[in-house]
GUDOZA-777817 format. One record per residue: residue number from 1; x, y, z of N, C-alpha, C in turn. Coordinates in nm, 4 decimals. Atoms other than C-alpha are relative to their C-alpha. Layout:
N
- NUM,X,Y,Z,X,Y,Z,X,Y,Z
...
This chain:
115
- 1,0.0840,-0.1187,0.0000,0.0000,0.0000,0.0000,0.0881,0.1245,0.0000
- 2,-0.0769,-0.1230,0.0071,0.1352,0.3405,-0.0953,-0.0566,0.1033,0.0957
- 3,0.0401,-0.1057,-0.0917,0.1279,0.6302,0.1431,0.0211,0.1334,-0.0699
- 4,-0.0095,-0.1321,0.0596,0.0563,0.9776,0.0106,0.0661,0.0942,0.0996
- 5,-0.0723,-0.0903,-0.0885,0.3056,1.2212,0.1579,-0.0420,0.1426,-0.0304
- 6,0.0444,-0.1383,0.0123,0.1597,1.5658,0.2137,0.1100,0.0915,0.0516
- 7,-0.0968,-0.0984,-0.0469,0.4124,1.8462,0.2270,-0.0724,0.1323,0.0206
- 8,0.0558,-0.1323,-0.0253,0.3372,2.1893,0.3631,0.1094,0.1012,-0.0251
- 9,-0.0976,-0.1019,0.0360,0.5123,2.4920,0.2211,-0.0137,0.1191,0.0944
- 10,-0.0011,-0.1193,-0.0843,0.6121,2.7808,0.4464,0.0139,0.1203,-0.0914
- 11,0.0022,-0.1161,0.0885,0.5264,3.1060,0.2720,0.0539,0.1246,0.0699
- 12,-0.0411,-0.1173,-0.0761,0.5892,3.3634,0.5444,0.1526,0.0070,0.0098
- 13,-0.1459,-0.0157,0.0018,0.9462,3.4959,0.5067,0.0608,-0.0036,0.1402
- 14,-0.0514,-0.0016,-0.1372,0.9895,3.5531,0.8798,0.0052,-0.1419,0.0579
- 15,0.0032,0.1386,-0.0490,0.8871,3.1950,0.9606,0.1063,-0.0845,-0.0692
- 16,-0.1069,0.0701,0.0709,1.1237,3.0654,0.6908,0.1336,0.0242,0.0691
- 17,-0.1258,-0.0349,-0.0648,1.4080,3.2495,0.8597,0.0147,-0.0710,0.1346
- 18,-0.0035,0.0690,-0.1296,1.3175,3.1022,1.1989,0.0336,-0.1477,-0.0196
- 19,-0.0254,0.1420,0.0264,1.3137,2.7489,1.0544,0.1448,-0.0216,-0.0419
- 20,-0.1393,0.0120,0.0427,1.6512,2.8036,0.8871,0.0952,0.0136,0.1193
- 21,-0.0826,-0.0164,-0.1200,1.7994,2.9246,1.2171,-0.0074,-0.1240,0.0895
- 22,0.0175,0.1212,-0.0804,1.6563,2.6219,1.3980,0.0809,-0.1148,-0.0594
- 23,-0.0741,0.1083,0.0640,1.8084,2.3854,1.1430,0.1513,0.0182,0.0101
- 24,-0.1428,-0.0266,-0.0181,2.1458,2.5526,1.1918,0.0456,-0.0312,0.1430
- 25,-0.0312,0.0264,-0.1407,2.1283,2.4743,1.5657,0.0041,-0.1512,0.0246
- 26,-0.0142,0.1453,-0.0161,2.2621,2.1262,1.6468,-0.0910,-0.0564,0.1083
- 27,0.0858,0.0498,-0.1076,2.0619,2.0967,1.9698,-0.1457,-0.0102,-0.0445
- 28,0.1380,0.0056,0.0500,1.7310,2.1802,1.8004,-0.0199,-0.1215,-0.0898
- 29,0.0116,0.1158,0.0887,1.7952,1.9183,1.5338,0.0017,-0.1306,0.0793
- 30,-0.0055,0.1212,-0.0818,1.8869,1.6589,1.7972,-0.1319,-0.0225,0.0734
- 31,0.1273,0.0119,-0.0723,1.5678,1.7316,1.9929,-0.1108,-0.0446,-0.0953
- 32,0.1018,0.0413,0.0970,1.3488,1.7041,1.6807,0.0171,-0.1477,-0.0365
- 33,-0.0270,0.1394,0.0350,1.5148,1.3747,1.5870,-0.0356,-0.0934,0.1157
- 34,0.0222,0.0839,-0.1178,1.4908,1.2385,1.9416,-0.1481,-0.0155,0.0338
- 35,0.1430,0.0046,-0.0333,1.1174,1.3140,1.9695,-0.0863,-0.0354,-0.1209
- 36,0.0731,0.0342,0.1219,1.0190,1.1902,1.6239,-0.0952,-0.1176,0.0197
- 37,0.0794,0.1225,-0.0139,0.8889,0.8466,1.7252,-0.0991,0.0013,0.1155
- 38,0.0901,-0.0011,-0.1157,0.7413,0.9062,2.0692,0.0275,0.1225,0.0858
- 39,-0.0192,-0.1166,-0.0875,0.6861,1.1918,2.3152,0.0988,-0.0315,0.1121
- 40,-0.0985,0.0185,-0.1058,0.9649,1.2417,2.5673,0.0034,0.1226,0.0899
- 41,-0.0142,-0.1102,-0.0950,1.0230,1.4513,2.8752,0.1331,0.0710,-0.0243
- 42,-0.1246,-0.0758,0.0133,1.2934,1.7178,2.8927,0.1165,-0.0777,0.0616
- 43,-0.1058,0.0783,-0.0656,1.4904,1.4957,3.1315,0.0453,-0.1176,-0.0876
- 44,-0.0360,0.1102,0.0902,1.4766,1.2011,2.8883,0.0860,0.0507,-0.1155
- 45,-0.0754,-0.0584,0.1117,1.5961,1.4224,2.6029,0.1409,0.0360,0.0461
- 46,-0.1296,-0.0425,-0.0539,1.8756,1.5648,2.8180,0.0938,-0.1181,0.0216
- 47,-0.0870,0.1147,-0.0302,2.0059,1.2272,2.9309,0.0331,-0.0807,-0.1256
- 48,-0.0252,0.0797,0.1206,1.9692,1.0506,2.5932,0.0942,0.0707,-0.0971
- 49,-0.0812,-0.0756,0.0954,2.1337,1.3274,2.3896,0.1185,0.0710,0.0643
- 50,-0.1108,-0.0634,-0.0733,2.3762,1.4499,2.6585,0.0034,0.1521,-0.0237
- 51,0.0149,-0.1446,0.0130,2.2463,1.8071,2.6332,-0.0327,0.0534,0.1399
- 52,0.0339,-0.0566,-0.1312,2.2449,2.0255,2.9475,-0.1499,0.0331,0.0078
- 53,0.1453,-0.0166,-0.0156,1.8899,2.0482,3.0863,-0.0455,0.1427,-0.0271
- 54,0.0395,-0.1393,0.0254,1.8831,2.4292,3.0736,-0.0040,0.0281,-0.1499
- 55,-0.0012,-0.0151,0.1461,1.9742,2.4142,2.7034,-0.1204,-0.0696,-0.0612
- 56,0.1174,0.0731,0.0502,1.7029,2.1538,2.6432,-0.1251,0.0850,0.0167
- 57,0.1199,-0.0808,-0.0232,1.4363,2.3781,2.7994,-0.0052,0.1220,-0.0921
- 58,-0.0014,-0.1159,0.0902,1.5474,2.6820,2.5961,-0.0336,-0.0405,-0.1431
- 59,0.0258,0.0450,0.1377,1.5465,2.4854,2.2703,-0.1428,-0.0524,-0.0154
- 60,0.1396,0.0455,0.0068,1.2094,2.3236,2.3509,-0.0935,0.1191,-0.0197
- 61,0.0830,-0.1200,0.0155,1.0588,2.6714,2.3857,0.0144,0.0579,-0.1399
- 62,-0.0241,-0.0495,0.1362,1.2182,2.7817,2.0576,-0.0762,-0.0838,-0.1021
- 63,0.0678,0.0906,0.0925,1.0827,2.4755,1.8757,-0.1516,0.0109,0.0112
- 64,0.1442,-0.0156,-0.0203,0.7371,2.5162,2.0281,-0.0488,0.1319,-0.0612
- 65,0.0373,-0.1299,0.0555,0.7244,2.8863,1.9336,-0.0026,-0.0030,-0.1535
- 66,-0.0066,0.0121,0.1458,0.8156,2.7888,1.5743,-0.1024,-0.1009,-0.0534
- 67,0.1039,0.0980,0.0353,0.5290,2.5338,1.5744,0.0573,-0.1285,-0.0607
- 68,-0.0624,0.1234,0.0453,0.7667,2.2437,1.5151,-0.0056,-0.1097,0.1055
- 69,0.0038,0.0928,-0.1123,0.7002,2.0738,1.8486,-0.1358,0.0088,0.0681
- 70,0.1245,-0.0002,-0.0765,0.3847,1.9683,2.0308,0.0312,-0.0359,0.1450
- 71,-0.0171,0.0258,-0.1433,0.3475,1.9549,2.4072,-0.1273,-0.0650,0.0525
- 72,0.1122,0.0611,-0.0710,0.1251,1.7212,2.6053,0.0454,-0.0178,0.1435
- 73,-0.0414,0.0131,-0.1390,0.1191,1.6783,2.9765,-0.1090,-0.0528,0.0887
- 74,0.0932,0.0470,-0.1011,-0.0417,1.5529,3.2887,0.0565,0.0376,0.1364
- 75,-0.0440,-0.0255,-0.1368,-0.0162,1.5826,3.6633,0.0205,-0.1353,0.0673
- 76,-0.0332,0.1278,-0.0625,0.1557,1.3014,3.8514,-0.0762,-0.0176,0.1318
- 77,0.0686,0.0324,-0.1256,0.0243,1.1331,4.1672,0.0348,0.0979,0.1119
- 78,-0.0423,-0.0919,-0.1069,0.2265,1.3695,4.3861,-0.0254,0.1468,-0.0353
- 79,0.0419,-0.1358,0.0337,0.0819,1.6773,4.2108,0.0963,0.0783,-0.0870
- 80,-0.0951,-0.0694,0.0854,0.3780,1.7617,3.9876,-0.0444,-0.0062,-0.1455
- 81,0.0315,-0.0039,0.1429,0.3260,1.8701,3.6278,0.1066,-0.0782,-0.0759
- 82,-0.0881,0.0852,0.0783,0.4762,1.6331,3.3736,-0.0291,0.0258,-0.1471
- 83,0.0201,-0.0338,0.1405,0.5225,1.7514,3.0143,0.0795,-0.0932,-0.0902
- 84,-0.0652,0.0807,0.1021,0.6060,1.5439,2.7077,0.0038,0.0805,-0.1291
- 85,-0.0224,-0.0780,0.1208,0.7412,1.6879,2.3842,0.0148,-0.0941,-0.1190
- 86,-0.0003,0.0843,0.1189,0.6979,1.5492,2.0322,0.0178,0.0851,-0.1245
- 87,-0.0241,-0.0700,0.1259,0.8255,1.6588,1.6911,-0.1267,-0.0003,-0.0858
- 88,0.1146,-0.0098,0.0901,0.5514,1.7826,1.4589,0.0424,-0.0152,-0.1458
- 89,-0.0496,0.0133,0.1371,0.7734,1.7439,1.1517,0.0813,-0.1275,-0.0155
- 90,-0.0765,0.1208,0.0315,0.9113,1.4310,0.9920,0.1264,0.0376,-0.0768
- 91,-0.1163,-0.0458,0.0762,1.1412,1.6104,0.7480,-0.0248,0.1426,-0.0486
- 92,0.0070,-0.1366,0.0516,1.2200,1.9589,0.6186,0.0891,0.0056,-0.1233
- 93,-0.0738,-0.0136,0.1243,1.3288,2.0345,0.2628,0.0184,0.1474,-0.0307
- 94,-0.0311,-0.1384,0.0338,1.5015,2.3564,0.1660,0.0542,0.0033,-0.1420
- 95,-0.0480,-0.0220,0.1351,1.5466,2.4681,-0.1931,0.0362,0.1470,-0.0110
- 96,-0.0463,-0.1379,0.0024,1.7495,2.7781,-0.2526,0.0613,0.0317,-0.1359
- 97,-0.0661,-0.0534,0.1182,1.8303,2.9715,-0.5673,0.0272,0.1478,0.0256
- 98,-0.0376,-0.1399,-0.0220,1.9428,3.3296,-0.6179,-0.1199,0.0915,0.0237
- 99,0.1181,-0.0848,-0.0147,1.5874,3.4621,-0.6178,-0.0861,-0.0343,0.1193
- 100,0.0934,0.0406,-0.1047,1.3983,3.2596,-0.3604,0.0507,-0.1209,0.0768
- 101,-0.0247,0.1160,-0.0842,1.4382,3.0192,-0.0716,-0.1346,-0.0631,0.0303
- 102,0.1243,0.0722,-0.0235,1.1672,2.7567,-0.0475,0.0207,-0.0986,0.1147
- 103,-0.0077,0.0908,-0.1147,1.1028,2.5684,0.2778,-0.1305,-0.0783,0.0064
- 104,0.1164,0.0887,-0.0095,0.8670,2.2695,0.2897,0.0281,-0.1038,0.1074
- 105,-0.0186,0.1060,-0.0979,0.8072,2.0134,0.5601,-0.1072,-0.1059,-0.0143
- 106,0.0929,0.1127,-0.0043,0.6424,1.6748,0.5926,-0.0422,-0.0147,0.1452
- 107,0.0458,0.0140,-0.1390,0.4239,1.6601,0.9051,0.0248,-0.1409,0.0532
- 108,-0.0174,0.1280,-0.0671,0.4938,1.3832,1.1524,-0.1383,-0.0577,0.0266
- 109,0.1335,0.0599,-0.0136,0.1873,1.1608,1.1226,-0.0243,-0.0496,0.1416
- 110,0.0135,0.0524,-0.1360,0.2585,1.0306,1.4704,-0.0102,0.1111,0.1043
- 111,0.0068,-0.1123,-0.0952,0.2530,1.3786,1.6254,-0.1427,0.0131,0.0521
- 112,0.1317,-0.0165,-0.0588,-0.0332,1.4470,1.8593,-0.0684,0.1209,-0.0627
- 113,0.0701,-0.1086,0.0656,-0.3054,1.6753,1.7162,0.0006,0.1309,0.0797
- 114,0.0005,-0.1237,-0.0782,-0.2817,1.9241,2.0029,0.1287,0.0765,-0.0214
- 115,-0.1219,-0.0803,0.0141,-0.0377,2.2111,1.9852,0.0472,0.0272,0.1344
């Protein structure tokens, strides 16, 4: 069975620039890759990718603001908030010529529908 891959093109120039900056950041790329298959907590991301926790939290906020990451959460038995983060993109394609930069992404079908 074939799967139809839907790509979404980013038209807004400011958003394109944000995505390009995110892709230039090694920590952002590692976080997106690490949360592609299943939602993970900031602590899981930090320990699995060996990224300082403060850096993980800053990059999670950057990715969420750029609408490339979804957040879900719950409250544990002892009343603490517990957040999980998941990549909303499966891949990003950039095409650049002298006149225009085109940015398209394939949504992560496994990403949760909530933002």
